[in-house]
ZADO-1210 file (C-alpha; in nm, 4 decimals, padded with zeros to 6 digits):
<atoms>
<atom x="-06.5725" y="-01.2852" z="02.0020" code="MET" pos="1"/>
<atom x="-06.4225" y="-01.4168" z="01.7244" code="GLU" pos="2"/>
<atom x="-06.0679" y="-01.5679" z="01.9175" code="SER" pos="3"/>
<atom x="-05.7180" y="-01.4503" z="01.7178" code="THR" pos="4"/>
<atom x="-05.5538" y="-01.6971" z="01.8159" code="GLU" pos="5"/>
<atom x="-05.5974" y="-01.9446" z="01.4941" code="SER" pos="6"/>
<atom x="-05.4017" y="-01.6291" z="01.2796" code="SER" pos="7"/>
<atom x="-05.0906" y="-01.7376" z="01.4575" code="TYR" pos="8"/>
<atom x="-05.1178" y="-02.0509" z="01.4740" code="VAL" pos="9"/>
<atom x="-05.0320" y="-02.2894" z="01.1397" code="SER" pos="10"/>
<atom x="-05.3328" y="-02.4917" z="00.9882" code="SER" pos="11"/>
<atom x="-05.2734" y="-02.8732" z="01.0062" code="PRO" pos="12"/>
<atom x="-05.3308" y="-02.9230" z="00.6451" code="GLU" pos="13"/>
<atom x="-05.0231" y="-02.6834" z="00.5337" code="GLN" pos="14"/>
<atom x="-04.7256" y="-02.8605" z="00.5475" code="PRO" pos="15"/>
<atom x="-04.4647" y="-02.7115" z="00.7114" code="GLN" pos="16"/>
<atom x="-04.1831" y="-02.4549" z="00.5141" code="LYS" pos="17"/>
<atom x="-03.8310" y="-02.6473" z="00.4812" code="LYS" pos="18"/>
<atom x="-03.5240" y="-02.4314" z="00.5280" code="SER" pos="19"/>
<atom x="-03.3359" y="-02.3771" z="00.2353" code="PRO" pos="20"/>
<atom x="-03.0475" y="-02.5702" z="00.1799" code="PRO" pos="21"/>
<atom x="-02.6913" y="-02.4460" z="00.2811" code="PRO" pos="22"/>
<atom x="-02.4954" y="-02.3076" z="-00.0123" code="PRO" pos="23"/>
<atom x="-02.2941" y="-02.5302" z="-00.2589" code="ALA" pos="24"/>
<atom x="-01.9316" y="-02.5129" z="-00.2129" code="SER" pos="25"/>
<atom x="-01.7468" y="-02.3489" z="-00.4414" code="PRO" pos="26"/>
<atom x="-01.5788" y="-02.6141" z="-00.7131" code="PRO" pos="27"/>
<atom x="-01.1837" y="-02.6398" z="-00.6317" code="LEU" pos="28"/>
<atom x="-01.0968" y="-02.4767" z="-00.9933" code="ASP" pos="29"/>
<atom x="-01.2730" y="-02.1908" z="-00.8744" code="SER" pos="30"/>
<atom x="-01.0541" y="-02.1376" z="-00.5487" code="VAL" pos="31"/>
<atom x="-00.7436" y="-01.9420" z="-00.6020" code="GLU" pos="32"/>
<atom x="-00.4448" y="-02.1143" z="-00.5355" code="LYS" pos="33"/>
<atom x="-00.1803" y="-01.9988" z="-00.2836" code="PRO" pos="34"/>
<atom x="00.1601" y="-01.8897" z="-00.4631" code="THR" pos="35"/>
<atom x="00.4420" y="-01.6874" z="-00.4139" code="TYR" pos="36"/>
<atom x="00.6749" y="-01.4413" z="-00.6037" code="ILE" pos="37"/>
<atom x="01.0426" y="-01.3852" z="-00.5338" code="LYS" pos="38"/>
<atom x="01.2351" y="-01.0927" z="-00.6526" code="LEU" pos="39"/>
<atom x="01.5305" y="-00.9138" z="-00.6076" code="LEU" pos="40"/>
<atom x="01.5923" y="-00.5402" z="-00.4951" code="VAL" pos="41"/>
<atom x="01.8973" y="-00.3210" z="-00.4137" code="SER" pos="42"/>
<atom x="01.9821" y="-00.2977" z="-00.0276" code="ASN" pos="43"/>
<atom x="01.8328" y="00.0881" z="-00.0258" code="ALA" pos="44"/>
<atom x="01.4781" y="-00.0398" z="-00.2259" code="ALA" pos="45"/>
<atom x="01.4481" y="-00.2722" z="00.0422" code="ALA" pos="46"/>
<atom x="01.4456" y="00.0134" z="00.2519" code="GLY" pos="47"/>
<atom x="01.2193" y="00.1986" z="00.0479" code="SER" pos="48"/>
<atom x="00.9755" y="-00.0723" z="00.0317" code="VAL" pos="49"/>
<atom x="01.0032" y="-00.1412" z="00.4274" code="ILE" pos="50"/>
<atom x="00.9376" y="00.2226" z="00.5041" code="GLY" pos="51"/>
<atom x="00.9970" y="00.4450" z="00.8228" code="LYS" pos="52"/>
<atom x="00.8993" y="00.1807" z="01.1240" code="GLY" pos="53"/>
<atom x="00.7806" y="-00.0942" z="00.8496" code="GLY" pos="54"/>
<atom x="00.4760" y="00.1605" z="00.7671" code="ALA" pos="55"/>
<atom x="00.5122" y="00.1276" z="00.3855" code="THR" pos="56"/>
<atom x="00.5471" y="-00.2682" z="00.3819" code="ILE" pos="57"/>
<atom x="00.2395" y="-00.2973" z="00.6323" code="THR" pos="58"/>
<atom x="00.0246" y="-00.0701" z="00.4400" code="ASP" pos="59"/>
<atom x="00.0941" y="-00.2833" z="00.1108" code="PHE" pos="60"/>
<atom x="00.0236" y="-00.5902" z="00.2737" code="GLN" pos="61"/>
<atom x="-00.3023" y="-00.4743" z="00.4427" code="SER" pos="62"/>
<atom x="-00.4161" y="-00.3286" z="00.0457" code="GLN" pos="63"/>
<atom x="-00.3251" y="-00.6285" z="-00.0923" code="SER" pos="64"/>
<atom x="-00.4060" y="-00.9242" z="00.1388" code="GLY" pos="65"/>
<atom x="-00.0624" y="-01.0939" z="00.0482" code="ALA" pos="66"/>
<atom x="00.2121" y="-01.1287" z="00.3237" code="ARG" pos="67"/>
<atom x="00.5416" y="-00.9497" z="00.2248" code="ILE" pos="68"/>
<atom x="00.8771" y="-01.0727" z="00.3487" code="GLN" pos="69"/>
<atom x="01.2505" y="-00.9797" z="00.3300" code="LEU" pos="70"/>
<atom x="01.5739" y="-01.1268" z="00.3584" code="SER" pos="71"/>
<atom x="01.7905" y="-00.9712" z="00.6020" code="LYS" pos="72"/>
<atom x="02.0375" y="-00.6868" z="00.5637" code="ASN" pos="73"/>
<atom x="02.3474" y="-00.8240" z="00.3594" code="TYR" pos="74"/>
<atom x="02.2018" y="-01.1150" z="00.3031" code="ASP" pos="75"/>
<atom x="02.2159" y="-01.1147" z="-00.1014" code="PHE" pos="76"/>
<atom x="02.1285" y="-01.3137" z="-00.3354" code="PHE" pos="77"/>
<atom x="02.4630" y="-01.5264" z="-00.4857" code="PRO" pos="78"/>
<atom x="02.6950" y="-01.3099" z="-00.7151" code="GLY" pos="79"/>
<atom x="02.4547" y="-01.0137" z="-00.6543" code="THR" pos="80"/>
<atom x="02.4163" y="-00.7259" z="-00.3829" code="SER" pos="81"/>
<atom x="02.0603" y="-00.7605" z="-00.3706" code="ASP" pos="82"/>
<atom x="01.7987" y="-00.8835" z="-00.1306" code="ARG" pos="83"/>
<atom x="01.5496" y="-01.0923" z="-00.1676" code="ILE" pos="84"/>
<atom x="01.1526" y="-01.0225" z="-00.1446" code="ILE" pos="85"/>
<atom x="00.9164" y="-01.2837" z="-00.0902" code="LEU" pos="86"/>
<atom x="00.5556" y="-01.2291" z="-00.1483" code="ILE" pos="87"/>
<atom x="00.2806" y="-01.5004" z="-00.0359" code="SER" pos="88"/>
<atom x="-00.0864" y="-01.5085" z="-00.1141" code="GLY" pos="89"/>
<atom x="-00.3360" y="-01.5659" z="-00.4011" code="GLY" pos="90"/>
<atom x="-00.2336" y="-01.5217" z="-00.7082" code="ILE" pos="91"/>
<atom x="-00.4152" y="-01.1689" z="-00.7305" code="ASP" pos="92"/>
<atom x="-00.2993" y="-01.0855" z="-00.4019" code="ASP" pos="93"/>
<atom x="00.0527" y="-01.1683" z="-00.4592" code="ALA" pos="94"/>
<atom x="00.0266" y="-00.9803" z="-00.7990" code="LEU" pos="95"/>
<atom x="-00.1507" y="-00.6430" z="-00.6137" code="LYS" pos="96"/>
<atom x="00.1301" y="-00.6021" z="-00.3696" code="ALA" pos="97"/>
<atom x="00.4296" y="-00.6604" z="-00.6431" code="LEU" pos="98"/>
<atom x="00.2563" y="-00.4163" z="-00.8050" code="GLU" pos="99"/>
<atom x="00.2533" y="-00.1953" z="-00.5119" code="LEU" pos="100"/>
<atom x="00.5865" y="-00.2568" z="-00.4855" code="ILE" pos="101"/>
<atom x="00.7080" y="-00.1706" z="-00.8648" code="ILE" pos="102"/>
<atom x="00.5454" y="00.1696" z="-00.8501" code="ALA" pos="103"/>
<atom x="00.6754" y="00.2544" z="-00.5167" code="LYS" pos="104"/>
<atom x="00.9970" y="00.2041" z="-00.6590" code="LEU" pos="105"/>
<atom x="00.9719" y="00.3765" z="-00.9798" code="LEU" pos="106"/>
<atom x="00.8051" y="00.6769" z="-00.8147" code="SER" pos="107"/>
<atom x="01.1390" y="00.7312" z="-00.6406" code="GLU" pos="108"/>
<atom x="01.3327" y="00.7239" z="-00.9652" code="ILE" pos="109"/>
<atom x="01.4636" y="01.0582" z="-01.0164" code="PRO" pos="110"/>
<atom x="01.3216" y="01.2435" z="-01.3734" code="THR" pos="111"/>
<atom x="01.4708" y="01.5500" z="-01.5077" code="GLU" pos="112"/>
<atom x="01.2094" y="01.8661" z="-01.5790" code="ASP" pos="113"/>
<atom x="01.0268" y="01.8523" z="-01.8926" code="GLY" pos="114"/>
<atom x="01.0749" y="01.4665" z="-01.9279" code="ASP" pos="115"/>
<atom x="00.7656" y="01.2442" z="-02.0030" code="ASP" pos="116"/>
<atom x="00.9172" y="00.9550" z="-02.0577" code="ALA" pos="117"/>
<atom x="00.7983" y="00.7113" z="-01.8205" code="GLU" pos="118"/>
<atom x="01.0061" y="00.5620" z="-01.5439" code="PRO" pos="119"/>
<atom x="01.1272" y="00.2365" z="-01.6132" code="ARG" pos="120"/>
<atom x="01.3271" y="-00.0475" z="-01.3843" code="MET" pos="121"/>
<atom x="01.4154" y="-00.4196" z="-01.4216" code="ARG" pos="122"/>
<atom x="01.1934" y="-00.6881" z="-01.2359" code="VAL" pos="123"/>
<atom x="01.4406" y="-00.9946" z="-01.1711" code="ARG" pos="124"/>
<atom x="01.2193" y="-01.2713" z="-01.0609" code="LEU" pos="125"/>
<atom x="01.3815" y="-01.5952" z="-00.8632" code="VAL" pos="126"/>
<atom x="01.1946" y="-01.9044" z="-01.0390" code="VAL" pos="127"/>
<atom x="01.3640" y="-02.2562" z="-00.9282" code="PRO" pos="128"/>
<atom x="01.6120" y="-02.4157" z="-01.2516" code="ASN" pos="129"/>
<atom x="01.3587" y="-02.6996" z="-01.2594" code="ASN" pos="130"/>
<atom x="01.0037" y="-02.4686" z="-01.3058" code="ALA" pos="131"/>
<atom x="01.1602" y="-02.2557" z="-01.5553" code="CYS" pos="132"/>
<atom x="01.0804" y="-02.5118" z="-01.8761" code="GLY" pos="133"/>
<atom x="00.7345" y="-02.4678" z="-01.7685" code="SER" pos="134"/>
<atom x="00.7510" y="-02.0911" z="-01.8634" code="ILE" pos="135"/>
<atom x="01.0032" y="-02.1109" z="-02.1676" code="ILE" pos="136"/>
<atom x="00.8002" y="-02.4627" z="-02.3290" code="GLY" pos="137"/>
<atom x="00.9345" y="-02.6623" z="-02.6059" code="LYS" pos="138"/>
<atom x="01.1836" y="-02.4398" z="-02.8651" code="GLY" pos="139"/>
<atom x="01.0858" y="-02.1486" z="-02.6419" code="GLY" pos="140"/>
<atom x="00.7183" y="-02.1326" z="-02.7736" code="SER" pos="141"/>
<atom x="00.5753" y="-02.0279" z="-02.4200" code="ILE" pos="142"/>
<atom x="00.8091" y="-01.7718" z="-02.3805" code="ILE" pos="143"/>
<atom x="00.7736" y="-01.6280" z="-02.6695" code="LYS" pos="144"/>
<atom x="00.4104" y="-01.6194" z="-02.6475" code="SER" pos="145"/>
<atom x="00.4386" y="-01.4191" z="-02.3365" code="PHE" pos="146"/>
<atom x="00.6513" y="-01.1634" z="-02.4765" code="ILE" pos="147"/>
<atom x="00.4124" y="-01.1260" z="-02.7947" code="GLU" pos="148"/>
<atom x="00.0985" y="-01.0772" z="-02.5658" code="GLU" pos="149"/>
<atom x="00.2563" y="-00.8728" z="-02.3020" code="SER" pos="150"/>
<atom x="00.4838" y="-00.6653" z="-02.5142" code="HIS" pos="151"/>
<atom x="00.7110" y="-00.6752" z="-02.2502" code="ALA" pos="152"/>
<atom x="01.1114" y="-00.8270" z="-02.2749" code="GLY" pos="153"/>
<atom x="01.1528" y="-01.1426" z="-02.0776" code="ILE" pos="154"/>
<atom x="01.5076" y="-01.2926" z="-02.0344" code="LYS" pos="155"/>
<atom x="01.5596" y="-01.6022" z="-01.8570" code="ILE" pos="156"/>
<atom x="01.9287" y="-01.6341" z="-01.7387" code="SER" pos="157"/>
<atom x="02.1127" y="-01.9503" z="-01.7242" code="PRO" pos="158"/>
<atom x="02.2143" y="-02.1720" z="-01.3876" code="LEU" pos="159"/>
<atom x="02.5256" y="-01.9948" z="-01.2424" code="ASP" pos="160"/>
<atom x="02.7091" y="-02.2893" z="-01.1914" code="THR" pos="161"/>
<atom x="03.0038" y="-02.0719" z="-00.9877" code="ASP" pos="162"/>
<atom x="02.7665" y="-02.1518" z="-00.6913" code="PHE" pos="163"/>
<atom x="02.7577" y="-02.4809" z="-00.5925" code="PHE" pos="164"/>
<atom x="02.4045" y="-02.5637" z="-00.4068" code="GLY" pos="165"/>
<atom x="02.2800" y="-02.2690" z="-00.6166" code="LEU" pos="166"/>
<atom x="01.9407" y="-02.4286" z="-00.7914" code="THR" pos="167"/>
<atom x="01.7386" y="-02.0907" z="-00.8800" code="ASP" pos="168"/>
<atom x="01.7907" y="-01.8690" z="-01.1665" code="ARG" pos="169"/>
<atom x="01.6768" y="-01.5323" z="-01.2874" code="LEU" pos="170"/>
<atom x="01.3998" y="-01.4141" z="-01.4519" code="VAL" pos="171"/>
<atom x="01.4134" y="-01.0367" z="-01.5979" code="THR" pos="172"/>
<atom x="01.1274" y="-00.8637" z="-01.7131" code="ILE" pos="173"/>
<atom x="01.1824" y="-00.5068" z="-01.8632" code="THR" pos="174"/>
<atom x="00.8994" y="-00.2965" z="-02.0300" code="GLY" pos="175"/>
<atom x="00.6353" y="-00.0136" z="-01.8649" code="THR" pos="176"/>
<atom x="00.4435" y="-00.0858" z="-01.5653" code="LEU" pos="177"/>
<atom x="00.1648" y="-00.2215" z="-01.7318" code="GLU" pos="178"/>
<atom x="00.3726" y="-00.4565" z="-01.9669" code="GLU" pos="179"/>
<atom x="00.5808" y="-00.5993" z="-01.6675" code="GLN" pos="180"/>
<atom x="00.2542" y="-00.6601" z="-01.4596" code="MET" pos="181"/>
<atom x="00.0968" y="-00.8603" z="-01.7820" code="HIS" pos="182"/>
<atom x="00.4242" y="-01.0519" z="-01.8394" code="ALA" pos="183"/>
<atom x="00.4463" y="-01.1512" z="-01.5216" code="ILE" pos="184"/>
<atom x="00.0550" y="-01.2403" z="-01.4585" code="ASP" pos="185"/>
<atom x="00.1418" y="-01.4831" z="-01.7345" code="LEU" pos="186"/>
<atom x="00.4359" y="-01.6198" z="-01.5957" code="ILE" pos="187"/>
<atom x="00.3008" y="-01.6806" z="-01.2259" code="LEU" pos="188"/>
<atom x="-00.0010" y="-01.8149" z="-01.3616" code="SER" pos="189"/>
<atom x="00.1829" y="-02.0709" z="-01.5359" code="LYS" pos="190"/>
<atom x="00.4377" y="-02.1351" z="-01.2375" code="LEU" pos="191"/>
<atom x="00.1797" y="-02.2123" z="-01.0052" code="THR" pos="192"/>
<atom x="00.0227" y="-02.5052" z="-01.1990" code="ASP" pos="193"/>
<atom x="00.4021" y="-02.6370" z="-01.1812" code="ASP" pos="194"/>
<atom x="00.4819" y="-02.8894" z="-00.8507" code="SER" pos="195"/>
<atom x="00.8430" y="-02.8106" z="-00.8748" code="HIS" pos="196"/>
<atom x="00.7523" y="-02.4127" z="-00.8021" code="TYR" pos="197"/>
<atom x="00.4845" y="-02.4609" z="-00.5479" code="LEU" pos="198"/>
<atom x="00.7245" y="-02.7231" z="-00.3482" code="GLN" pos="199"/>
<atom x="00.9932" y="-02.3971" z="-00.2855" code="ASN" pos="200"/>
<atom x="00.7418" y="-02.1659" z="-00.1455" code="MET" pos="201"/>
<atom x="00.8562" y="-02.2244" z="00.1797" code="HIS" pos="202"/>
<atom x="01.2424" y="-02.2449" z="00.1018" code="ALA" pos="203"/>
<atom x="01.4194" y="-02.0164" z="00.3160" code="PRO" pos="204"/>
<atom x="01.5129" y="-01.6804" z="00.2296" code="LEU" pos="205"/>
<atom x="01.8976" y="-01.6769" z="00.3245" code="SER" pos="206"/>
<atom x="02.1637" y="-01.8618" z="00.0665" code="TYR" pos="207"/>
<atom x="02.3449" y="-01.9407" z="00.3607" code="ALA" pos="208"/>
<atom x="02.3820" y="-02.3165" z="00.2109" code="GLY" pos="209"/>
<atom x="02.5298" y="-02.1997" z="-00.1438" code="VAL" pos="210"/>
<atom x="02.8975" y="-02.1689" z="-00.2065" code="PHE" pos="211"/>
<atom x="03.1087" y="-01.9914" z="-00.4413" code="PHE" pos="212"/>
<atom x="03.3029" y="-02.2971" z="-00.6687" code="SER" pos="213"/>
<atom x="03.6804" y="-02.3475" z="-00.7573" code="GLY" pos="214"/>
<atom x="03.7674" y="-02.3730" z="-01.1032" code="PHE" pos="215"/>
<atom x="03.8396" y="-02.7044" z="-01.0274" code="ASP" pos="216"/>
<atom x="03.4527" y="-02.8297" z="-00.9429" code="GLY" pos="217"/>
<atom x="03.5203" y="-02.8060" z="-00.5303" code="ILE" pos="218"/>
<atom x="03.3348" y="-02.5591" z="-00.3151" code="PRO" pos="219"/>
<atom x="03.5286" y="-02.3288" z="-00.1190" code="TYR" pos="220"/>
<atom x="03.5605" y="-02.3103" z="00.2674" code="THR" pos="221"/>
<atom x="03.5513" y="-01.9730" z="00.3797" code="TYR" pos="222"/>
<atom x="03.8261" y="-01.8627" z="00.5913" code="VAL" pos="223"/>
<atom x="03.6566" y="-01.6732" z="00.9135" code="LEU" pos="224"/>
<atom x="03.8683" y="-01.3567" z="01.0611" code="PRO" pos="225"/>
<atom x="04.1173" y="-01.4422" z="01.3352" code="TYR" pos="226"/>
<atom x="03.9159" y="-01.2231" z="01.5564" code="VAL" pos="227"/>
<atom x="03.6471" y="-01.0365" z="01.5083" code="ALA" pos="228"/>
<atom x="03.8497" y="-00.7004" z="01.3892" code="THR" pos="229"/>
<atom x="03.9035" y="-00.6087" z="01.0709" code="ALA" pos="230"/>
<atom x="03.8468" y="-00.2963" z="00.8347" code="ALA" pos="231"/>
<atom x="03.9719" y="-00.1541" z="00.4735" code="TYR" pos="232"/>
<atom x="04.1884" y="00.0792" z="00.3219" code="ASN" pos="233"/>
<atom x="04.3497" y="00.1344" z="-00.0007" code="SER" pos="234"/>
<atom x="04.5153" y="00.4092" z="-00.1974" code="THR" pos="235"/>
<atom x="04.3185" y="00.3370" z="-00.4680" code="ASN" pos="236"/>
<atom x="04.0114" y="00.4883" z="-00.3185" code="HIS" pos="237"/>
<atom x="04.1288" y="00.7468" z="-00.1409" code="GLY" pos="238"/>
<atom x="04.0651" y="00.6715" z="00.1402" code="LEU" pos="239"/>
<atom x="04.2659" y="00.8049" z="00.4904" code="ASN" pos="240"/>
<atom x="04.5481" y="00.5735" z="00.5557" code="GLY" pos="241"/>
<atom x="04.8774" y="00.4217" z="00.4128" code="ALA" pos="242"/>
<atom x="04.7074" y="00.1098" z="00.2596" code="GLY" pos="243"/>
<atom x="04.8810" y="-00.0795" z="-00.0288" code="VAL" pos="244"/>
<atom x="04.7109" y="-00.3034" z="-00.2810" code="LYS" pos="245"/>
<atom x="04.9367" y="-00.6131" z="-00.4077" code="PHE" pos="246"/>
<atom x="04.8406" y="-00.8235" z="-00.6705" code="GLN" pos="247"/>
<atom x="04.9891" y="-01.1839" z="-00.6948" code="HIS" pos="248"/>
<atom x="04.8923" y="-01.5339" z="-00.8916" code="ASN" pos="249"/>
<atom x="04.8968" y="-01.8326" z="-00.6132" code="LYS" pos="250"/>
<atom x="04.7803" y="-02.1211" z="-00.8841" code="GLU" pos="251"/>
<atom x="04.6725" y="-02.1263" z="-01.2442" code="ASP" pos="252"/>
<atom x="04.3035" y="-02.1750" z="-01.1278" code="TYR" pos="253"/>
<atom x="04.2886" y="-01.9178" z="-00.8888" code="THR" pos="254"/>
<atom x="04.3752" y="-01.5676" z="-00.8115" code="ASN" pos="255"/>
<atom x="04.4943" y="-01.3661" z="-00.5132" code="SER" pos="256"/>
<atom x="04.4997" y="-01.0137" z="-00.3708" code="VAL" pos="257"/>
<atom x="04.6168" y="-00.8644" z="-00.0291" code="THR" pos="258"/>
<atom x="04.4999" y="-00.4933" z="00.0681" code="ILE" pos="259"/>
<atom x="04.5712" y="-00.3337" z="00.3465" code="GLY" pos="260"/>
<atom x="04.3286" y="-00.2181" z="00.6359" code="VAL" pos="261"/>
<atom x="04.3020" y="00.0673" z="00.8555" code="ALA" pos="262"/>
<atom x="04.3061" y="-00.0422" z="01.2152" code="ASP" pos="263"/>
<atom x="04.0375" y="00.2046" z="01.3246" code="GLU" pos="264"/>
<atom x="03.7824" y="00.0426" z="01.0278" code="HIS" pos="265"/>
<atom x="03.8160" y="-00.2763" z="01.1762" code="ILE" pos="266"/>
<atom x="03.5055" y="-00.3385" z="01.3505" code="GLY" pos="267"/>
<atom x="03.2910" y="-00.2273" z="01.0905" code="LEU" pos="268"/>
<atom x="03.3998" y="-00.4523" z="00.8304" code="VAL" pos="269"/>
<atom x="03.4089" y="-00.7785" z="01.0156" code="VAL" pos="270"/>
<atom x="03.1468" y="-00.7333" z="01.2570" code="GLY" pos="271"/>
<atom x="03.0215" y="-00.8618" z="01.5379" code="ARG" pos="272"/>
<atom x="03.1425" y="-01.2193" z="01.5466" code="GLY" pos="273"/>
<atom x="03.2949" y="-01.2035" z="01.2015" code="GLY" pos="274"/>
<atom x="02.9490" y="-01.1631" z="01.0413" code="ARG" pos="275"/>
<atom x="02.9851" y="-00.9108" z="00.7620" code="ASN" pos="276"/>
<atom x="03.3256" y="-01.0475" z="00.6368" code="ILE" pos="277"/>
<atom x="03.1671" y="-01.4044" z="00.6377" code="MET" pos="278"/>
<atom x="02.8513" y="-01.2415" z="00.4580" code="GLU" pos="279"/>
<atom x="03.0873" y="-01.0511" z="00.1980" code="ILE" pos="280"/>
<atom x="03.2586" y="-01.4046" z="00.1403" code="SER" pos="281"/>
<atom x="02.9369" y="-01.5722" z="00.0691" code="GLN" pos="282"/>
<atom x="02.8172" y="-01.3311" z="-00.1573" code="ASN" pos="283"/>
<atom x="03.1155" y="-01.2470" z="-00.3418" code="SER" pos="284"/>
<atom x="03.1941" y="-01.5681" z="-00.3492" code="GLY" pos="285"/>
<atom x="03.5658" y="-01.4670" z="-00.2340" code="ALA" pos="286"/>
<atom x="03.7726" y="-01.6727" z="00.0363" code="ARG" pos="287"/>
<atom x="03.8997" y="-01.3903" z="00.2343" code="ILE" pos="288"/>
<atom x="04.1645" y="-01.4393" z="00.5246" code="LYS" pos="289"/>
<atom x="04.2461" y="-01.1723" z="00.7914" code="ILE" pos="290"/>
<atom x="04.6257" y="-01.1579" z="00.9377" code="SER" pos="291"/>
<atom x="04.6707" y="-01.1684" z="01.2687" code="ASP" pos="292"/>
<atom x="04.6485" y="-00.9137" z="01.5571" code="ARG" pos="293"/>
<atom x="05.0225" y="-00.7094" z="01.4997" code="GLY" pos="294"/>
<atom x="05.0949" y="-00.8494" z="01.1397" code="ASP" pos="295"/>
<atom x="05.0853" y="-00.5126" z="00.9465" code="PHE" pos="296"/>
<atom x="05.1348" y="-00.4116" z="00.6090" code="MET" pos="297"/>
<atom x="05.5105" y="-00.3096" z="00.5596" code="SER" pos="298"/>
<atom x="05.5579" y="-00.0021" z="00.7170" code="GLY" pos="299"/>
<atom x="05.2042" y="00.0718" z="00.7898" code="THR" pos="300"/>
<atom x="04.9789" y="00.0016" z="01.0683" code="ASN" pos="301"/>
<atom x="04.7125" y="-00.1775" z="00.8343" code="ASP" pos="302"/>
<atom x="04.6092" y="-00.5056" z="00.8418" code="ARG" pos="303"/>
<atom x="04.5919" y="-00.7794" z="00.5742" code="LYS" pos="304"/>
<atom x="04.3132" y="-00.9238" z="00.4229" code="ILE" pos="305"/>
<atom x="04.3716" y="-01.1455" z="00.1669" code="THR" pos="306"/>
<atom x="04.1049" y="-01.2214" z="-00.0996" code="ILE" pos="307"/>
<atom x="04.0920" y="-01.5399" z="-00.3255" code="THR" pos="308"/>
<atom x="03.8692" y="-01.6117" z="-00.6142" code="GLY" pos="309"/>
<atom x="03.8236" y="-01.5949" z="-00.9475" code="SER" pos="310"/>
<atom x="03.8437" y="-01.2097" z="-01.0974" code="GLN" pos="311"/>
<atom x="03.4855" y="-01.1726" z="-01.0468" code="ARG" pos="312"/>
<atom x="03.4343" y="-01.2563" z="-00.6971" code="ALA" pos="313"/>
<atom x="03.7733" y="-01.0737" z="-00.5804" code="ILE" pos="314"/>
<atom x="03.6251" y="-00.7687" z="-00.7687" code="HIS" pos="315"/>
<atom x="03.3032" y="-00.8132" z="-00.5928" code="ALA" pos="316"/>
<atom x="03.4465" y="-00.8787" z="-00.2176" code="ALA" pos="317"/>
<atom x="03.6563" y="-00.5794" z="-00.2633" code="GLU" pos="318"/>
<atom x="03.3137" y="-00.3253" z="-00.3890" code="ASP" pos="319"/>
<atom x="03.1538" y="-00.4630" z="-00.0703" code="MET" pos="320"/>
<atom x="03.4467" y="-00.3959" z="00.1494" code="ILE" pos="321"/>
<atom x="03.4915" y="-00.0349" z="-00.0016" code="MET" pos="322"/>
<atom x="03.1291" y="00.0536" z="00.0415" code="ARG" pos="323"/>
<atom x="03.1665" y="-00.0274" z="00.4304" code="LYS" pos="324"/>
<atom x="03.4573" y="00.1839" z="00.4120" code="VAL" pos="325"/>
<atom x="03.3023" y="00.4345" z="00.2348" code="SER" pos="326"/>
<atom x="02.9892" y="00.4474" z="00.4747" code="TYR" pos="327"/>
<atom x="03.2376" y="00.5154" z="00.8223" code="ALA" pos="328"/>
<atom x="03.4330" y="00.7679" z="00.6085" code="SER" pos="329"/>
<atom x="03.1155" y="00.9516" z="00.5605" code="GLU" pos="330"/>
<atom x="02.9970" y="00.9282" z="00.9442" code="ARG" pos="331"/>
<atom x="03.3626" y="01.0622" z="01.0142" code="GLU" pos="332"/>
<atom x="03.3226" y="01.3245" z="00.8451" code="THR" pos="333"/>
<atom x="02.9359" y="01.4695" z="00.9210" code="ASP" pos="334"/>
</atoms>
C-alpha cells in the first residue's frame, strides 16, 4: 500500500515560500494632519449643541470622530456674549463635526409657513492674527479666490485693539450651508499648513488673561465686589424696585454710569465669590465697582454699581446685568 506521508511533506527540491512583505507605510503627505476649528455661538446655541445630558455633543463626536469642547457658561469671547466651540481632529473629521453643528443650529431657526428659502446663519471662526495672512494673500488674492470658488461671503475683522492681550481675529462666513462648508474647507486647508495656526491648537478656551485697554493704552484692573452680594434694578428697564440711573463724566478719556441695585437680586448678579461680576467685567471690558453694604442710592434700599469705561463697554456690561435680572424676574413670576 502506497504511503500517503509524501503528500504532506514538502519536496526538498522545491524552495520554501517566503512570507509576503509587510505593507508599506503610507507616505507622510497622505496622513491627515491634526487641526482644529474655533467658532463662536450664543449661549442658547451652545445649549443646543450640548443637548440634554450631553447627548447631542456625544452623538456629533461619535459620527464625526472629532473632539468637541465648549467654553464654560458665561466664558465669552472678548467684546461679545458668545461662547467658544473648539473642534479638533483630522481635517475631514473636524469639518464633519462642524457641518453637524451648523446643520443643527440651522434646523432650529424658525421659518414662516410657505417660506421655502433656505435658512442661513453667520459662522464666525476664531483665527490667530499672525495666521490671517495665509488666508488673505498678497493684495487679498487668496481670500478673493476663496470667495469666487465657494460663492460664500468671507470677511476678516481687524484685530480689536481695545482688548489688551487679544491676539485673535474673527473670520465671518455667510451663505448657504454648502457654500459655507466649501469656504471653510478652503480656509482650513490653508490654515493647517500655517505653523502659527497649529501652535494655537492647545490654547485655552478662556480669555481670562485679556483685559480691556483704556484710551491711554493702559489696561484697566477689575474692581471686584466688596462682598459676594449684588444685583441690578433700573427704572429704565421696568423692573421691580426704585432703582435710579445717573450719567456723569469722570475724566476726558472715560465715562462712568452708576446704577441702582435691588437687594433681592444681589446674589444672582454677583455670583459665588464675585464670579458673575468678574465675568461681566471681563467680557464687556468695563470696570465695575459695587458699593459697601448699607451704602444705598438716595431714598432707596438699592446698592450702587458704578460701571466705568467706553460707551460700548458700559452698554455691554449693563446689558449683561440686565439679562441676569430679567432671568431672575421671570423665575419669580412663574
